[in-house]
C-alpha positions as CSV (number, residue, x, y, z in Angstrom):
1,M,9.2,-25.0,91.5
2,V,8.1,-25.5,87.9
3,P,10.5,-27.7,86.0
4,T,12.2,-26.1,83.1
5,A,11.9,-27.7,79.7
6,A,15.2,-29.1,78.3
7,F,15.5,-29.8,74.5
8,P,17.9,-31.9,72.5
9,D,20.1,-30.1,70.0
10,F,19.5,-30.0,66.2
11,C,22.0,-32.8,65.5
12,T,20.2,-35.2,67.8
13,I,16.8,-34.4,66.4
14,A,18.1,-34.8,62.8
15,L,19.7,-38.2,63.6
16,S,16.5,-39.3,65.3
17,S,14.6,-38.6,62.1
18,L,16.7,-41.0,60.1
19,G,14.3,-43.8,61.1
20,I,11.6,-42.1,59.1
21,T,13.9,-41.6,56.2
22,Q,14.9,-45.2,56.2
23,Q,11.3,-46.4,56.2
24,I,10.4,-44.2,53.2
25,L,13.5,-45.3,51.3
26,M,12.6,-49.0,51.9
27,V,9.2,-48.5,50.3
28,L,10.7,-46.6,47.4
29,L,13.3,-49.3,46.9
30,F,10.7,-52.0,46.9
31,V,8.5,-50.2,44.4
32,A,11.5,-49.6,42.1
33,L,12.4,-53.3,42.2
34,F,8.8,-54.2,41.4
35,V,8.9,-51.9,38.4
36,H,12.1,-53.4,37.2
37,V,10.7,-57.0,37.5
38,Y,7.4,-55.8,35.9
39,Q,9.2,-54.3,32.9
40,G,11.6,-57.3,32.6
41,T,14.8,-55.4,33.2
42,L,15.5,-57.4,36.4
43,S,15.3,-61.2,36.5
44,A,14.0,-63.2,39.4
45,P,17.2,-65.1,40.1
46,T,19.2,-61.9,40.2
47,L,16.8,-60.3,42.6
48,V,16.8,-63.3,44.9
49,A,20.6,-63.6,44.9
50,G,21.1,-59.9,45.4
51,S,18.6,-59.7,48.3
52,L,20.0,-62.7,50.0
53,L,23.5,-61.4,49.7
54,C,22.5,-58.0,51.2
55,T,20.8,-59.8,54.1
56,L,23.8,-61.9,54.7
57,L,26.1,-58.9,54.7
58,L,23.8,-57.0,57.2
59,A,23.8,-60.1,59.4
60,C,27.6,-60.2,59.4
61,C,27.7,-56.5,60.3
62,G,25.7,-57.1,63.4
63,I,27.9,-59.8,64.7
64,P,30.8,-57.9,66.4
65,G,30.7,-56.2,69.8
66,R,27.8,-56.5,72.2
67,A,25.5,-58.0,69.6
68,S,27.5,-61.2,69.6
69,V,25.4,-62.4,72.4
70,Q,22.4,-62.5,70.0
71,Q,24.1,-64.9,67.6
72,P,22.0,-67.9,68.8
73,L,18.9,-65.9,67.8
74,L,20.1,-65.8,64.2
75,R,20.6,-69.5,64.1
76,L,17.1,-70.0,65.6
77,S,15.5,-67.7,63.0
78,L,17.1,-69.5,60.0
79,P,14.7,-72.5,60.1
80,S,11.7,-70.1,60.3
81,F,13.0,-68.1,57.3
82,G,13.4,-71.4,55.4
83,V,9.8,-72.4,56.1
84,L,8.5,-69.0,55.1
85,T,10.5,-69.2,51.8
86,L,8.9,-72.6,51.0
87,I,5.5,-71.3,51.8
88,L,6.0,-68.3,49.5
89,H,7.2,-70.6,46.7
90,A,4.1,-72.8,47.1
91,L,1.7,-69.9,47.2
92,S,3.2,-68.0,44.3
93,P,0.9,-69.5,41.6
94,V,-2.1,-68.6,43.7
95,L,-0.9,-65.1,44.5
96,R,-0.1,-64.4,40.8
97,T,-3.8,-64.9,39.8
98,L,-5.2,-63.0,42.8
99,S,-6.2,-59.8,41.0
100,E,-6.8,-61.0,37.4
101,A,-10.3,-59.5,37.4
102,T,-9.0,-56.1,38.8
103,T,-7.7,-53.3,36.6
104,S,-4.1,-52.1,37.0
105,D,-5.2,-48.6,38.0
106,S,-7.1,-50.0,41.0
107,I,-4.1,-52.1,42.0
108,W,-1.7,-49.1,41.9
109,A,-4.1,-47.0,44.0
110,F,-4.8,-49.7,46.5
111,S,-1.1,-50.5,47.0
112,A,-0.3,-46.8,47.4
113,I,-3.0,-46.6,50.2
114,L,-1.5,-49.7,51.9
115,F,2.0,-48.4,51.8
116,G,0.8,-45.0,53.1
117,A,-0.9,-46.8,56.0
118,H,2.3,-48.8,56.5
119,L,4.4,-45.6,56.9
120,T,1.8,-44.1,59.2
121,L,1.8,-47.0,61.7
122,A,5.5,-48.0,61.4
123,D,7.6,-48.0,64.6
124,Y,10.3,-45.3,64.2
125,A,12.1,-45.9,67.5
126,M,15.9,-45.9,67.1
127,V,16.4,-48.3,70.0
128,T,14.8,-51.7,70.8
129,P,11.4,-51.2,72.5
130,T,10.8,-52.8,75.8
131,H,7.6,-54.5,74.5
132,A,6.1,-55.3,71.2
133,L,3.9,-52.6,69.6
134,L,0.6,-53.5,68.0
135,S,1.1,-50.7,65.4
136,S,4.4,-52.1,64.2
137,T,2.8,-55.5,63.7
138,V,-0.1,-53.9,61.7
139,S,2.4,-51.9,59.7
140,L,4.3,-55.0,58.7
141,N,1.1,-56.7,57.7
142,L,0.1,-53.7,55.6
143,A,3.5,-53.7,53.8
144,M,3.2,-57.4,53.0
145,C,-0.4,-57.0,51.8
146,A,0.8,-54.2,49.5
147,S,3.6,-56.4,48.2
148,V,1.1,-59.2,47.5
149,V,-1.1,-56.8,45.6
150,L,1.7,-55.6,43.5
151,S,3.1,-59.1,42.9
152,S,-0.2,-60.2,41.5
153,R,0.4,-58.0,38.4
154,L,3.5,-60.1,37.4
155,T,3.5,-62.7,34.7
156,W,5.5,-65.5,36.0
157,D,5.4,-67.5,39.3
158,I,9.1,-67.2,39.8
159,D,8.8,-63.4,39.6
160,V,6.1,-63.4,42.3
161,F,8.2,-65.5,44.5
162,A,11.3,-63.3,44.1
163,L,9.4,-60.1,44.8
164,L,7.6,-61.5,47.9
165,L,10.9,-62.9,49.2
166,T,12.5,-59.5,48.8
167,A,9.5,-57.8,50.6
168,L,9.9,-60.3,53.5
169,Q,13.6,-59.3,53.8
170,L,13.0,-55.6,53.5
171,F,10.0,-55.2,55.8
172,A,10.5,-58.0,58.3
173,I,14.1,-59.1,58.5
174,F,15.9,-55.8,57.8
175,P,14.4,-54.1,60.9
176,L,15.7,-57.0,63.1
177,L,19.1,-56.9,61.6
178,R,19.2,-53.1,61.9
179,Q,18.6,-53.4,65.7
180,R,21.5,-55.9,65.8
181,I,23.8,-53.4,64.0
182,Y,22.7,-50.6,66.3
183,L,23.5,-52.7,69.4
184,A,26.9,-53.8,67.9
185,Y,28.2,-50.2,67.3
186,G,26.6,-48.5,70.3
187,L,24.9,-45.1,70.8
188,R,26.0,-41.6,70.1
189,D,26.3,-39.6,73.3
190,A,23.6,-37.0,73.3
191,G,24.1,-35.7,76.8
192,A,21.4,-35.5,79.5
193,K,18.9,-33.7,77.2
194,A,17.9,-36.7,75.1
195,P,18.5,-40.4,74.7
196,G,21.4,-41.5,72.6
197,V,21.1,-42.1,68.9
198,P,22.7,-45.3,67.3
199,S,26.1,-44.5,65.7
200,A,25.3,-46.8,62.7
201,A,22.2,-44.8,61.8
202,V,24.0,-42.5,59.3
203,P,25.9,-45.3,57.4
204,L,22.8,-47.4,57.1
205,T,20.8,-44.5,55.8
206,V,23.5,-43.6,53.2
207,V,23.7,-47.2,52.0
208,L,19.9,-47.5,51.7
209,A,19.7,-44.1,49.9
210,G,22.4,-45.2,47.5
211,A,20.6,-48.4,46.7
212,C,17.3,-46.6,46.3
213,L,18.7,-44.0,43.9
214,Y,20.6,-46.6,41.9
215,A,17.3,-48.5,41.4
216,L,15.3,-45.5,40.6
217,Y,17.6,-43.8,38.1
218,P,16.9,-46.1,35.1
219,L,13.2,-45.6,35.7
220,H,13.0,-41.8,36.3
221,A,16.1,-39.6,36.5
222,L,14.2,-36.6,37.9
223,L,12.7,-38.7,40.7
224,A,16.1,-40.2,41.6
225,Y,18.3,-37.1,41.5
226,V,15.8,-34.4,42.5
227,L,12.6,-35.5,44.2
228,V,14.1,-38.2,46.5
229,P,17.1,-36.1,47.7
230,C,14.8,-33.1,48.3
231,G,12.5,-35.4,50.3
232,I,15.4,-36.6,52.4
233,V,16.5,-33.1,53.1
234,F,13.0,-32.1,54.0
235,V,12.5,-35.0,56.5
236,S,15.9,-35.1,58.0
237,V,17.1,-31.4,57.9
238,L,14.2,-29.0,57.4
239,C,11.7,-30.7,59.7
240,P,14.2,-31.1,62.6
241,G,15.3,-27.5,62.2
242,W,11.7,-26.4,62.2
243,L,11.0,-28.4,65.4
244,R,14.1,-27.0,67.1
245,Y,13.1,-23.5,66.2
246,A,9.5,-24.0,67.5
247,Q,10.8,-25.2,70.8
248,R,12.0,-21.7,71.7
249,W,8.4,-20.8,72.8
250,K,8.2,-23.8,75.2
251,H,9.4,-22.8,78.7
252,E,7.8,-25.3,81.0
253,L,7.1,-29.0,81.1
254,R,3.3,-29.4,81.1
255,G,1.7,-32.7,80.4
256,P,0.3,-36.0,81.8
257,W,3.8,-37.1,82.7
258,D,4.4,-34.3,85.2
259,E,3.7,-34.4,88.9
260,A,0.4,-33.0,90.1
261,V,0.5,-29.4,91.2
262,L,-1.1,-29.0,94.6
263,G,-3.4,-26.0,94.8
264,P,-5.8,-24.5,97.3
265,P,-8.7,-26.7,98.3
266,P,-11.9,-26.0,96.4
267,L,-14.3,-23.5,98.0
268,V,-17.4,-25.3,99.5
269,V,-20.5,-23.1,100.0
270,D,-23.2,-24.3,102.4
271,L,-26.7,-23.5,101.1
């Protein structure tokens, strides 16, 4: 008997796409913060204080419930974070002069390519993977490289340090805290058709989208209030609906994960 294909509903697919939306919003938020620092409308101490406060709030949100068993991991990671902070502070003068001989147009294009590769290789799983993925590590390295490239356009060492510290929190620490929050508040029951989706995915996406729009509005109102919302709707509403509609033509499970289908033995002809 051929197994019948079973599909998740539209709501489950839409919620599963929020991981993609969050990753895009993080890149846009970082670029907006860079432009603010580059134009002088955001000071380095304000950026450092705000990013550390947001990280602390996210860490507190991941404490209750089942994630409380991971509290020792947070205490163990604090010394590593402190060491990385000191390393970034020591390397800031070197990184600031990294691209003095390169034109700004080349820097913008190269950073856009790096961020595009980062989004291509990012791990969009909504639950903690059972093993580390090479693509997610490469994606993190690409995001940090793009951050270094952009920070080399800044004027002061303290601005470089603040921007790279924010990049470290956005691209390295935030995904870890997000998994803690997902574990703390459990999964949404999606039935037998699909794995559960974290209940905290929607609030986190809303907060991240609000921060991104707030940072983009002073720079470009059309981008903040039209293009970004339309992009969110396209990724998390139209694409899941399109996928759900296309599944109507799939009637059987056929792929490398299926059991082998035994057929008649091959015909052997003696010559």
